[in-house]
N, C-alpha and C positions, 0 to 999 in steps of 0.2 A: 503372394497369395496362390494357393493351389485349388484347382477346381476338379472335382471328380465327376464331371458332366461332359456331355458331347453335343454337337450340332447346335440347334437353335437355342437350347438351354445354356450352352456354354457362351454363346454370343450375348445372350441377355445378362449373364453373370458378368461378363467383361464390361458391358455397358453400365451395369450397376456399379462396378468397381470404379469406373471413370467418374460417374455421378457422385459417388461417396467421396472420392478424392477432391472433387470440386467443392463439395459441401464442407469438407474438413479444412479447406483453405480460408474459410471465413474468419475474420478477426474483428474485434471490437474497434470502433472509431469514436474519438472524442473531438475531432476537429473537422467541421463541415464547412462547405462553401456557401451555404444559405440559399441556394437556388431552389426553385419550386419543383414539385413533383405533381403530375396531373392527379386531380381528385379521383378519377376513375381507377388509376393505378393504385392509389392508396386503398381504395375500396376493395380492389381485388386482392391486395396483400392480406387484408383482414379476413376476407372470405377464405383465402387459402388457409389461414390460421384456424378457422373453425372446422377444418377437416380433421383436426386432431381429436383424439378420444376425450370424452369427459365422463366423470363418474356418474354411473347410473343413467348415462345419456341425458342428464338434466340440462346440460349446456347453460348453467346459471352464470353465464359470463356476459359482460358488456364492454365495449371498447370505444373510448372517446377519442376521436382523431382531432388534434389541434394543429391548424395551419396558420391561424391568424398571428401575424408577426408580433403584435402587442401582447397577445396572450402568451406567446412563447417567451417573451422577455419577462413577463410576470411569472411564468412557470420557473424560469431560471432564478429569479429572486426568491421565490418560495423555497426552491430546492437548496440553494446556497451551495457553492462548490461544484456546480455543474454548468459551467458557461456554455457547453454545447447545446443545452436546452434552447437557447436563443439563436443558435447558428444552424440547427438542423432544418430540414424541410418540413418535418412533421413530428409531433409527439403522439404516440398512441398509448393512452392511459388504460391500464388493465384493471378491470373491476369485476366483482362478482356479488351476487345477492347472498347475504348472510342468512344462515338457517337451514341450508340444504347440504346434505352429504359432507359434513365436516369431519367425520371419523377418519383418523389418520391424515387429516388435512386434505382430504380428497378433492374438495372444491378448489383448493389452492393449487394442487397438482394439475388439475384440469386446465386452469388458466395458464399455468406455466408451460404445459404442453402446447397450448395454442400459441403462446408468445414465441416459443422457439420455432414453430412452424412459420410464423410471420417473418422472423429473422432470416430463415432459410429462403423464403420466397423473395425477400428483398435482395438477398445476396445473388440469387440466381438471375434476378432482373438487373444486376449491375449496381445496386445501391449499397451504401455502407450503413451500419447500424450499431446500436449498443443497447443493452437492457440495463435498467437502473432500478434498484429497490429503494435507494435513497432519493426520495422525491419531495421531502420536506413536510411541512405542517399539513396534515390532512384536512383540518377545518378550513384552512385558506383555500385548498384545492377544491373542496366541496363547494365553496362559495363561487370560485371562478368557473367551475364546470357544471354547477347545478346538480351535483351527485347527491341523491337522498341518503339519509343515515343508514337505511337498511342495506345499502351497497357499500362494500369495502373497496378502497383503492389500493391495489396490490403493488403496483409499480408502473413503469413506463418504458416504452421502446422509442428511442430517437432514431429517425431514419433520414437519410440524405445522401449527398455526394461528398466524398472525402475532399477536403481542401488540398490544394497542391502542397506537397511537403509533409503532409500528415504522416505520423509514424505508421508504416505498413508492416508491423511486426506482430506476430501472434503470441499471446501469452503462453508459457510452457505448459505442457500436459504431463501428468505423472505417468510413470512407466506402468505397463499392464500388470506386472507382477505385484505392484503396490496396491492397485485399486480393485483387484479381483482375486478370488480364490474359488476352488471347486470343492463342494461337499461340506466344507467347514470354514469358519473365519480364520484367515491367516493374513497378517499384515506386518511389515517391518516395524520394529520398535520405535525407530526414529521418526516414524510418521504418525505415531499416537502420542498426543501431547499430554503433559502432566495435568492432573486435577487434584483437588483436595480429597482426601479419603472420605467416603460416604457409603452407607449401605446400598443406596441406589441413587440414580441420577434422573429423576422424572423430567421429561422434556418441558412440560408445562411450567416448571419452576425456573427455567432458564430464559433469560432475555439479555439483550445487549446491555441494558442498564442495571440489571440485577441478576448476577450469576454467582450464587453462593459457593460454587465449586471451582471457580476460576483460580488458577495458580499463578499469581503475579510475581512470586519470588524466583528470580532467574537461577538461584542456586539449586532449585528443585528440577531444573531442566538440564539436559545434556547439551553439549555444543552441537551435536547432530540434530537434536530436536529443534534447537534454535535456528540452525541453518535451514531445515526443512520448512519451518513455519514462516520465516522471513522471506525465503526465496520464492515462495508461491504467493504470499499475501501482498508483496510489493506490487504485483500486477493487478491489484484492486483498481489501479488507475493506469491510464496510458502514459508513457514517458514524454508528455508534452511540456513545452516551456511553461514554467511557473507552477507545475503540479506539486502538491504537498507544501507549497510556500504560503505561509500566512504572514501577516504583518508582525505577529509576535515572533515567529521563528526567524524571519528575515532580519529584523532589527537585532534580535539576540545574536544571531550568527555574526552579524557585522561587528557587534560589540566584542564578541569573543575573538574574532580573527584580528581585530585591531591590536590585540595583545601579542601577536606573533612578533618575534624579533626580526631585525633586518637580516635577510638571507642572501647569500651570494647568488649570482646569476645561475650558476649550475647546481644549486642546492638540490638535494634529494629529500622530499617530504612524503610521509605516509599518512593516510587517513584510514581510520579503522571503524568499521560498522556504520557506514553512511546511509544504509538502507535505500532510500529513493533518490539520493543524490542532491537534495536541496543544499546541504552544507558543501558538497563537492563543487557545485556551481560557484558558490561564493568564494571558496578557497582557490579554485583554479583562476578566477578572475583577479584575485588578489596577488597570486604569485607572479614573479617575473616570467616572461615567455620562455626563457631558457631553463627554468626550474623544472625538475622532473617530479611528477606527482604519481605516487602509487596508491591506488584505491584498493583497500583490502576488505573483502567481505567474506561471509561464511558460505555463500551459495553462488554458483555461476549465474543463477537466474537474476540475483541482485546486480551482478556485474554487467550482464547484458542490458538490464534496465538503465543503469547509470550511464553506460556507454552511449545508449540512444538518447538519454536525457541531455548529456553534454552536447551531442550533435544538434538536438533541437534548440538548445540554448545558444548555439553559435560559439561554444568555447571548447570544442573538441580539438585536441592538439596531439601531435606525435609524441610529445614529452609526457603523456599520460599513459600509464599502464594499469592493468586490472589483474589482481592476484587473489588467490584463495588462501584463507587461513583454515587450518585443521587443528581441532583439539586445543584451541586457544593459543597456538603458536604463530608468531609473525614470520612471514616467509622471507626473511632477510638474514644475511650473515651478521655476525657480531660487528658492532661499530660501523654499520653501513649508512646510517641515516643522519641527516642534519636536523630534522624535526619529525615529531610524531603528534598527530592530532586526534583526540577522541571527542567527537561532536555529540555530546549528551548521550554517550554510549556506555560509560563505565557503570552506570546503574542498571545495565542490561546484561552484564556478563556473569557467568556462573562462578568465576574465580577472580575477584578484584585483585588480590595480591599477586596471583600468577600473571595476569596480563600486564601489571605494572612492572614486574620483573622482566617480562619480555620487552617492554618498551625500553627499559634501561639497558638491556642486552644489545639491542639493535641500534641504539644511538651512539654517535661518536662522542668522545669526551668534549664537553661544552655544548653538546646538542640540546635542542629545546623540546620540552614536553608541554603541549597545550591541551588542557582537558576541561570539560564542563560537565555539570551534572544537575538534574533537577534536585532541589534541596528539600529534604524532609523537615528541616527546622525553619519553615516559612509558612506564610498563609497558604501557599499552594500545597505544601506538605500536609497541612491540616485538611484541605479540601480533598486531597488524594486519599487520606485515611478515611474520611467520613463519607465520601461520595464516589469518586472516580474508581477506587479500587474495589467497590462493590459490584462493578460491572464486568464486562468481558475484557479479556486481555486485548490490548489494541493491536493493530496490524503490524506495527514495528516489532512486536514481540513483548514478552513479559519484562517489567521493570519495577523496581522499588526505589523511590528517591533516596539519595544518600544524605545523612546529616553533613553539612558543610565542614564542620570541624573534624569529623571522622574521616572524610575524604582527604582533608589537608594532611592529617596525620599519616594516612596510608601512603600518600605521595611523598611526604617528607622522609619516610623510611628508606626511599630509594633515590631521592633527588633533592636538590637545594631549591627551595621556594624563592622565586624572584618577584612575582606579582600576583595579587589576588583581586577579584572583582565580583561584586554581587550585581545581578541583573534582574530587573522586574520586581516591583513591590508586591503586587497581588497575583492572583491566579489567572488574571485576565491577559490582556495583550500589550501591556506597557513593557518598555525595555529600559526604564530609567536605571542608571548605573551609579554605583558607589564603590569606592575603594576604602571607605572608612569602616568604623566598627560595625555598621549595619550590613556589611557584605555577607555575614553569616546568616542573615535573615531574609535574604532576597530569594525570589523564585528559582533563580539559577545561580550557581556558584561556579566561577571560572578561575582557573589557576595556571600560571606559567612557571615552569621549573627547569632547572639545568641539570644535565648529567655531568657530575664532576669527574 
């Protein structure tokens, strides 16, 4: 940083630089130790927040501080997927009165400015925090907090002390030349994601559950766009133990991985597009300690996340390495691997045939391919067409379920099919398994094949 100032002004600028550096060191925390924070300290943090600007100086905000342990547990249950709500010292719910200064969401911007001011105040006081928009059912929260209908609950800040061993890793930030330009809009193409063609894209028409412009077909995305999207969105969660794991996924991965053949102690296995590492944790635990596991992702950000995730899960091993794929190529020599695993990732690639050819190239003769996919010809596929695909592309990236028989044919063009399995009857959380005729109608289709 260069300063064209002298004397007292230069000293103040240097002090400002140190303060800004300290503020930039803040990172979100999802694992708290549950210890109490003095009520007066919490009051002061909120007061600090109100020093932020508000639209037309209306200050139509209100902040509900929850410290009661039973209410914190109830807040966790309402939110779902946010266990830190019951572990933090306090939740600060961010509210505003509806009807004032809504143009360009200005009242929302005002509350957001105050919220970040509170987060910085907490950080400077030595506390950890995290902001959450996903707070659960608003009606249940209104009842718990006594919030009138004329007020909107915008989100919540969890504040507390980080638990020992909590991930102390900051989510990556985009490079300056990506997020800013001077005088006119300029942005790298890979950071602008595909949408369906339309004359205009009115913001009020777009929501998480209903986005008519969302492009779910991965063939419309480039590998670079997928890498960018997945690499940043994975940090929607901290890489704590159990994150991204649901009963449906955990049981399904166990069913898939039980199809792996017996591998030699020194076998070399690659996993492709694991995103947040839930499948990686299951795979690493299943492999023999001496087996080498190569985790292959599209972005270094995913690899950093998965590396920390394995550490938090207690299964980090020196026999695990982390490699980047570019343009759909697997970073291995011909015939280098004993097994390749695609954990529900083939439905997410721009070029299915190309990636299967790559898998065949890098496998040894007799090497194993294990792949699974969400199945279009299932009850889940029907729900995806009628409901899920009408919403926003999920954080893992765009995908379109593959018909089980079509995936079988694509794999059979390069491999010898050895075993097939259908997993899960409905779109819900079951993982009932069949290898009979019904395998092509289950939620997931899994197949093991051999490179001849």
